[in-house]
N, C-alpha and C positions, 0 to 999 in steps of 0.2 A: 459524737465528739471524739470517739476513739474506735479503732478497729482491732480485732483479734488477728495477730499476724503469725503466731506459732504456738503449737501445743507440744508439751513434753510430758508424756505419761511416765511416772516413776515406778509406782507399785500400785497396780489395780487389777484384781481378778486374774485374767490370763496373762497380764503384762507383768512379768517378773523381772524383766530387764528394761532399762530406759529406752523409750521409743519416742521420736519426735517427728513432726511433719509441719510443713508450712501451710498456712491458711490463705486462700485466695481472697481478693478484694470482694468478690461476688459469691461464687459457688465453689465449694470443694466437695469432691465425691470420693467416698471411701468404698473401694471395690474389693470384694473377697467372697469366699465360700461361706456357707453357713458355719457357725461356731468358730470362725477365724478370729474374732475379737472386734468386729465392727461395732456392734451394739455397746460393748463395754467401753469403747473409746468415746462414743457419744455420751454415755452415762457419766463418765468421769468428767467430761467437759461441763455437762449440765450441773453437776454438783458443786462446781466452783462458785456459781452465783445464780441459783435457780430463781425464776421470776416471782415465785410465791413461796410462802413457808410450807414446806412439804417434807415430812420425815423420810419419804422414799428417795429424796434427792439431797440427802446429807450423807457424808462419808461415815461408814460404819466398819470398824476394824473386823468385827465378826463376819460380816457378809462380804466385804469388799477387798480385804487384804489377801494377797495370794496365799492359798491354803497351805501349800507346802513350805512356806516361809514364816507362817504365823507364829508357831511355837518359838522359833529362834528369835523373832523380833520381840516377843513378849518377855523372854528371858533377858534380853539386852536392856530393857527398860528405856528404849529409845522411842520418842514420839515421832513416828514416821511422816514423811511428806508423801502426798499422793500425786500431785500434778503441778506443772508450772505452765502458766499461760503468759505469752508475751503480747503486749498491746502497743499500738502506735497511736500517739495523741495527734488528733487532727488540728488543723489550723485554728478553728473556732475556739477550742479549749486552750490551745497555746496562748491565744490572745487574752483570754480571761485570766490565765495565770500571770502573764506578763503585765497586765493592768495592775495587779496587786504587788508582784515582786519586782518588776522592772523589765525593760526591754532586753532581750537576749540573756536573761538570767538562767534559762533552761539550757543546759549543755547538750541535751539529747531529747528526742521526742518519743522514745520508747522505754518501756519498763517491764519488769517481770513481777508477776504475782504468784506466789507458791501457796497452794492450799494444803493444809495439814489434815491428818485424820482426826486430830483433836478439835476440829472446827475452826481453828485459828488460821490466820494468813500471815505470810511473810512477804514483805515488799522489797524489791531491789531499790537501792538508793537512787533517787533522781538527782544526778549531779547538778548542783546549783552554783552559779558564778557569784560567790559572796562579794567580790569587788564591785560588780555591776549592781548587785542588790544594795550595797552600802551607798554607792554613788547616786542611785535613783532616789532612795528615800531621804538621804540627807539633803539632797537638792530640793526635793518637794517640800521638806520641812524648813528650808531656809537656814540650815545649820552646817552646810557642806564645808569641809576643809580636808586637805590631804591627810593630815594627822588623824582626824576623826574617822575618815573613811577607812584608813588602814586598820584602826582599832576595831571598828564595827565589823569589818570583814573577818576578823578573827574570832568573833563571838560565836559560840556553839550552843549556848544554853541560856535559859532565863536568868540563872544565877550569875553568869558572866556578864549578861546585859545589865543587871542591877549593879554589879561592881563598876561597870563603865559609867553608869549614870552618877554614881557617887563621886566621880572625879570632877563633876561640874557643879557650879554654884548657880549659874544663870538659869532661870525658869525655862527659857526657850529650848535649852539643851535637855534639861531634865524632862520636861513635858514631851518634847519631840521624841526623844529616845524611848520614853515610857510608852508612847503610842505604838511602838514596834513589839511590845511584849507578846502579843498574840502569836507572832511568828515563832516564838521560842518556848511556848508552853509545853510542847512535847507530851501531849496527853497519852500517846501510845507508849511512852517510855523507851524510845529508841536510844541505843547506846551512843549514837553519834549523829551529828548533823540535824539539828532541830528544824532547819528550813526544809529539808527533804521530807521530814515527817509531816510538816504542815501541808506541803503540796500533796502528799499521799492521802492524808486524812481529809483535807478540805476539798480537793479537786479530783483526785483519781478515784478513790473509793465510791463517792456518790455518782460518778459518771461511768463506772464499769458497766459494760453491756450485760444485760440480763439474758438468760438462756431459757428458751422454750423447747422442751423435748416432747416429741410426739411419735407414737407408733400405733399399730392397728388395734392394740388393746384399749385404746382410749375411745373407740367408736361408741356412739350412743346406743343404749338398749332400746328395744321396741316399747317396753312398758317400764315406767319409773314410779316406784312407790314413794309418794311425797313424804309420808311419815318416816319411812326408812331413810330417805334423803335428809330429812330434818334431824334424825337421830344418828346419822352417819353409819347406817347399818347396811348400806348397799355394798356390792362388790367395789373394791377400792377404785379401780380405774374407771368403772362405769360412773361411780359417784362423782368423780372429779369432772367428767365431761357433762354430766347432768347438772351439776352445780354451776358449771360455766354457762350452760344454756339459761338457767334461771337468773343468774347474775346479769347476763347480757340483756335479758328481757326485763330486768329490774323488778322481779317478782319476789315478794316476801313469802317463803313457804309456810311460815307459822300463820300468817294472815290468810293464806289460801285454805289451810286446814280448817280454820274457824268459819269459813264462809259457806253460805248455802247457794250462792250464785257465782258461777265460774266464767260468765261471759267476758268480764273485763280482763281476766287472766288469759283467756284464750285469745283475746284481741291483742294483748301484748306479745304473746308467743307468735301469733301469725304475723305481726308487724316485724318481729325479729327475723322470722323465717323469710320474709320478703326481702329483707336487706341481704341475708346470706345467699338466697337463691339468685339474686341479681348478680352477685359476684360469681357464684358457682357456674351459671349458665354462660358466662363469658368464655369459659374454658371447657365445660362439659358438653361435648358435641355428640356423644353416643346416642342420647335420647332426650330431646328437649321437651318431651311431653310429661316428664315426671314432675311431681310436686309433693310437698310435705304437708300433712294435715295433723292437727292436734285435737285431742278430745280428753276431757277429764272425767273419769268414771268414779262413782262412789261404790265401794264394796260394803255390803251390809251383812249383818249376821242374821240368825234365825228370828231375832226379835225386831228386825227391820232397823237396827241401829247402824249408823255409818261407822265402820271400824278402820277403813283405809281409803285414801284417795290415790288414784293411779292416773298418771299422764300416759295416754296411749298415743304413740307416734307412728303414723302410717305414711306410706308412699303411694300416691295416686297416679295411675297411668291410664288415660283415656276412660275415665269413669270408674275404673276398678282400683280398689286400694288393698294393699297388703301390709302386714307389720314391717317396720323398717328393716329388721334383721332378716326378713325373708326376701328382701330385694338384693340387688347387687352389692357385694361387699365393697366394691370400688366406689360406688356412689355414696355409701355410708361413710367410707373413709374420708372422702372429699368434703362431704357436708359437715361431719364431726370436726375435721381439722379447721374448717372455716369458723366454727363456733369458738374454738380456742383462739384462732387468729384474730377474730373480731374483738375478742376480749382484750388481747394485748394492744390492739390498735387504739383502744380507749385510753391507754396509758401513754399520752403524747409526750410526757416529760422524760421517758426512759428510752434507751436504745436496746434493741433486741438482736440476738443471734438465734436463728431457727435451726434446731437439730432434729432431723427427720430420719427415723429408722425405717428403711425399706419402704419409702413412699410408693404408692401405686402398685404394691405387690399383687393385688387382686384385680388390677386393671388390664384390659385388652391393650395390645401394642399401640393401637391408634389413640386410645385414651391416655396411655402413658405419654405419648407425644403432646397431647393437650396439657397434661400435668407439667411437662417440661417447659411449655410456654408460660404456664402460670408461675413456675419457679423463676424463670428468667425475668418476668415482670417484677416479681417480689424482690429479686436481688438488686434492683435499683435502690431500694430503701433498707434492705436487710442483708446481712451476711447469712449464708445458708451452708450448712454442712449436712450432707445426707449420705446414707449407706445404700448400697444396692448390689445385687448380682445379676440384674437384668440388663441385657445389651440395649434394650430400648430406653433405658434410663441413663444412657451414656451418650451425650451428643458427640458425634464423631468429629465435629469441627472444634471441639474444646477438650481434647484429650489431655491438655496441660493441667486441667483441673483434677485429674485422677491421682489418688494415692492408693497403692495396693496394700491390702491387709492379708496376711497369711500366718498360719500357725506353724511354728517350728517345735522341736521336741521340748524345749524348755520355756519358750515364751511366744506370745503373739508378736508379730513384727509389722510395723507400718513403714512403708517406703515412699519417699517423695518421687522416686522414679518407678516406672513400670518394671517389675521384676520378671525375669524369665524363669525363675526357679520353680514356679508352680504353674504348670500348664492349665490347671483348672481355674486358677485366678485369671489367667490371660484370656480364657475363652470369651467371656462377655465383651472384652475390649476388642478382640479380633472380630467378633460378630458385629460390634457396633460400627466398625468401619464400613459394613455393608457388603453385599454380594458383589456389586459392580466394582467397588474399589478393590475388594479382595482378588477379583479376577485379574485385575491389572497389576496388583502388587506381587502376588505369589506365582509369577509365571516363569521365574528364572531362579536358578540356584545362586547366581551371582548378582548382587544388587548394589548399585551406586546411588547412595542417598544424597539428594541435593535439596535446596530449600524450596524452590518454586517452579512453576511451569515454564517461566521465562528461561531458567537455567537449563531445563530439559531441551527447549527449542534450540538455544544457542549451542549447547554441547553436541546435539544431534547434527545440526547443520555444519558445524566446523569439523566434526569427525568425518562426515561424508565428503566435505571439500578436500580435506587432507588426504583421504584415501584415493580420491579421484586424481590427485597429483602424485600418487605413488608414495605418499608419506604415511606415517602411523596415526591412525585414529583409534577410537575406542573399540575394543574387541566385540565381535558379534554376540558372544555369549554373556555379555554384561548388560543388564537392564537398568536404565536410569529411572529412579523412583523419586518424584517430587513429593515432599512431605507437607507442604502448605505453610512453611515458616520454620525459622530456626528453633522456636520454642517447642515444636512438635517432633524434632529430630530424635530426641532422646527416647520418646515414646515409641517411634517407629523402629528404632534399633532393637528395643526389647521385644516388640511384636514379631519382627522378622527373625530374630535369634530364637524366639520361642518355636518357630517353624523350622529350625535347623538350617537356615539359609546363610550364605556368606554375605558380609556387608563391608563396604568401604564408604566413608563419608567425604564429600568435597563441599566445604562450607565457606561462606563469607566470614570475615573476622567478626568476633563477638561485639555486639552493641548492647546486649541484654545480659545483665549480671545473672539473672535467674537461669537463663539458658546455659550459660557457662557453668554454673554450679551443678546443674543436672547432668551435663555432659561429663564433668570431672568426677561426679559420683559414679556414673556408669563405668568410667575407666578404672577408678579405684576399686570398684566391686568386680572388676574383670569381666564385665558383661561385653565390653568391646576393648580391644587392645589399642593403646595410644597410637601405634603406628598405622592403624586403619582409619585414623581421623586426620585428614589433611585440610589445610586452610589455604585459600587463594593467595594470601600475601606471601606464602612460602615459595611461590613460583615467580615472584616479581622482585627484582633487586631494589633495595632502598625503601620498600613499602613495609610499614609496621602493621597496617591494617589495609584490607582490600576487599572489594566485591568481585564477583565473577566478571562483571562488565569491565573491570580494570585489566583483564587479560588482553582486551583490544588496545591497540595503539589509539591514543586519544582522538586523532583525526578520523580513524575508522568508526569509532563509536559515535562521534558527532555526526558523521554521515548517516548512520542508521537513525539517530534521534531526529535529525532534520527531515528525513524521509517520512518518519512516523507521525510527527507533530506539525501539521500545517497551521495550527493556531498560533504558533510562535514564529517570530522572525528567525531565519536560519542563524544558528550560533556558530561563530568562528572561533578557532582555537585561541585567538588573541584575547577573547573575552573571558577566558577561564582564569580563575584566581590561582596564581602559581604557588601560593602558600598552602593550598589544599591539594592533597594527593589524589583522592578518590574521585573518579569522573562523575559519579552520581551526585556527590555533594557539590562538586563544581557546577554542574548543571542546575541543581536546586537553587544555588546562589544566583545564577544568571536569570532564571525565570521567576525568582522570588516566590518559590513554593517549597513546602516542607517535603513534598514527595510527588513524583510523577509515576505513571503506569509503566513499569518496567517491561511489561509484556509487549507493548507496542513496538519498541525498537527491536526486540527479539524477533517478533513476528515479521518485521520488515525484511529480515534476511530471506524469508521464504518468497518474498515478492520481487527479489532482484535476481538477476542471472549471476551465479557465482562461478568464478574461474580463478586462474592463478593471479590475475591482477585485481581481484575484488578487494582483498585485504593485504596490508603490508606484510613484509617478511617478519617484522617484530610480532605482529598479531599471530601469524601462523606458527611461529616458533614457540610462543607462549602456550598456545593450546596444544601443540604437539608434545611439549614437555609435560603438560598435565596428563595427557592420555598415556604417555609412556609410563609415568609413575603409577597411575591408577591401574593400568594393565598388570604391572609388576606386582601390585599388592594382592592380586587374585591368584598369583602363581603358587 
């Protein structure tokens, strides 16, 4: 019903200065070296609304507040804030709210929740349209009038509502207005706007996503003392996972301890193991012959009295079994995580965000690829934030998910853009691009970044044609680098800069706000100079926005499109909407599609004989102007 959109860490452990980062719809990856602050970031998020009551996931000033500032804070007698989470309400919850308050009463679909060290929370006001609220309810109650609506819209508290009720003598007004008292109760005692308090209390808090934090320390032990589990005397993290296993199997440990026959309990555990293993082996490709076995042993004293019951967990492989902890740590991580995951799956009424600290740390690279597939599948139903410093846990086709974490002298820093400041942080990202990509990327000291392969083909072809005509094309020492999309350009800039290479960008006009924000951030942080980022519309008079394809005179690009797409009737220039500038959008309109494959018209250039008469002078001059400018930017 709502998504986590942004995290702002105020004061927590190594974070002594405010750090914020955007959270993706599906998966967000925090990349950084050991001790950079990745784990602390996940912990802080988890403590805002952990999925179960757990003292380890509550803010504690002694353990969590930055040490070097703790004394100063205590002397100030200030109750500090720890973290701010920004959430976006999804359509389903908006409809529920509007069913009670009225259509379009919510002025925004996002809000902030600030978590304090004192365990309290502070909510940003959800702006409510009081006029629409009044109109909706007076109409439903059959008491609507312009005068009453204006008066009700000004009511801010239950006391003011009672004063309004006292102005009426007719029961329909008194009873009707009295039925609205629940909206003004203000049980949280907010200083203003009781309607916002009602929305936060009744709709937002109960629907806040819960957080599940998981790391390698939650792996199941090989042997579990059931008496110690019952008395909470096991190692803390082991106990939590062991308890999750017994909860999942619906086994009462006190009942087990009193029993002399363990077959029913073993059957329940094996049934649970079968459910988990079915999920596990969809993704665990390393060794499909593994299986989990359970045995309950009775430990007796010298007088043959049972003093302890122990659950023995073993992994069987082709008839040979070993204690769970003697097998692959990666297998244990996967199995133990699924114990936790199945536990939260049973809570169908809640929404969860998964926080995974260094998942797959002990897995082989191919097994990490399997884990990535697992996380991708999970991200259809859960938001996931995970930390890593492994290149095999960073999908090279999704670098926009990456947030870099590194430690400066005073504070840990989280950046929405890939930072060049720390080469050790950049390394796993560079490695994630893969050897083949790296071979093609880092071959030149001078690199022109464009969005896609079609841009590469067009620029290469037109540069060659211009040079054959004795005109200026792109310099031979400049390599064109397709980034795979505008949203990835910012990441490539940082990676190339991290290798001390020269960069110029030639980009289509922004359609994506997120891409624009990332690029502006790189410019403001002086990772790339603004003069090195050029947009296609700058080379075309009267265009506010343009794509590379707009450098062609329209008749020239239509010729390429008609050659490339036999499935459509040839498009004539007279069919283009004159109210639209960009040729791609004009063609989309004609063929009634949201998008066509831009590669095909670009590739058509290679299939035709190009000479002086192939393209108009307008087209040739546009591209020559671009090449002249790009060449000069590398001087």
